[in-house]
C-alpha positions as CSV (number, residue, x, y, z in Angstrom):
1,M,5.6,30.1,65.5
2,L,4.4,28.9,60.9
3,P,6.7,31.6,59.0
4,I,4.3,33.9,57.9
5,D,3.9,34.7,53.8
6,M,4.6,38.4,52.9
7,E,3.2,38.1,50.1
8,I,-0.8,36.8,50.7
9,V,-0.2,39.7,53.8
10,M,0.7,42.8,50.2
11,I,-2.7,40.7,48.7
12,V,-5.2,40.7,51.7
13,S,-4.2,44.5,52.6
14,N,-4.6,45.8,49.1
15,L,-7.7,43.6,47.9
16,P,-10.0,46.4,48.9
17,S,-8.9,49.3,47.2
18,K,-8.2,46.6,43.8
19,L,-11.4,46.0,44.1
20,S,-13.1,49.2,44.7
21,E,-11.4,50.2,41.7
22,L,-12.2,47.5,39.4
23,S,-15.8,48.1,40.2
24,K,-15.7,51.3,38.6
25,V,-14.4,49.8,35.6
26,D,-16.6,46.7,35.5
27,P,-18.9,46.3,38.9
28,D,-20.1,43.1,37.9
29,K,-16.9,41.8,37.3
30,A,-15.8,43.6,41.4
31,I,-18.9,41.6,42.5
32,E,-19.3,37.9,41.0
33,L,-14.9,38.7,42.6
34,M,-16.3,39.8,46.4
35,Q,-18.7,36.9,46.2
36,A,-16.3,34.6,45.4
37,W,-14.2,35.0,48.3
38,G,-16.7,36.1,50.8
39,D,-18.0,32.3,50.4
40,G,-14.4,30.8,50.1
41,K,-14.9,29.8,46.5
42,K,-11.0,31.3,44.6
43,G,-8.5,32.0,47.1
44,V,-7.0,36.1,47.6
45,K,-4.5,35.2,45.2
46,T,-6.5,33.5,42.3
47,I,-8.7,37.1,42.7
48,W,-5.7,39.4,42.8
49,N,-4.4,38.0,39.1
50,D,-7.8,38.0,38.2
51,A,-9.2,41.7,39.5
52,N,-5.4,43.0,37.7
53,N,-5.7,41.4,35.0
54,H,-9.1,42.7,34.3
55,L,-8.1,45.5,35.0
56,N,-5.0,45.6,32.3
57,I,-7.6,44.0,29.4
58,S,-10.1,47.1,30.8
59,N,-7.1,49.7,30.6
60,N,-6.3,48.5,27.2
61,N,-9.1,48.7,25.4
62,S,-9.5,52.3,26.7
63,K,-6.3,53.8,25.2
64,G,-6.4,55.0,21.3
65,E,-4.6,52.8,19.0
66,N,-0.8,54.8,19.2
67,G,-1.5,54.1,23.0
68,H,-2.5,57.2,24.0
69,V,-6.5,57.8,25.5
């Protein structure tokens, strides 16, 4: 039996909700990542990292100068 990478299991189980969260701030980016995943053009780790990075950028851009909304 092959070893199971629990990080991949966690990513695959949480990726749909992460993409849903992203779709609320940048629908085009969320669709781009879903298509890349579905078409097999990017691995789940890459898509996970891209989604998180984009959400972090979006969250930082929505904060005021002192870090508060």
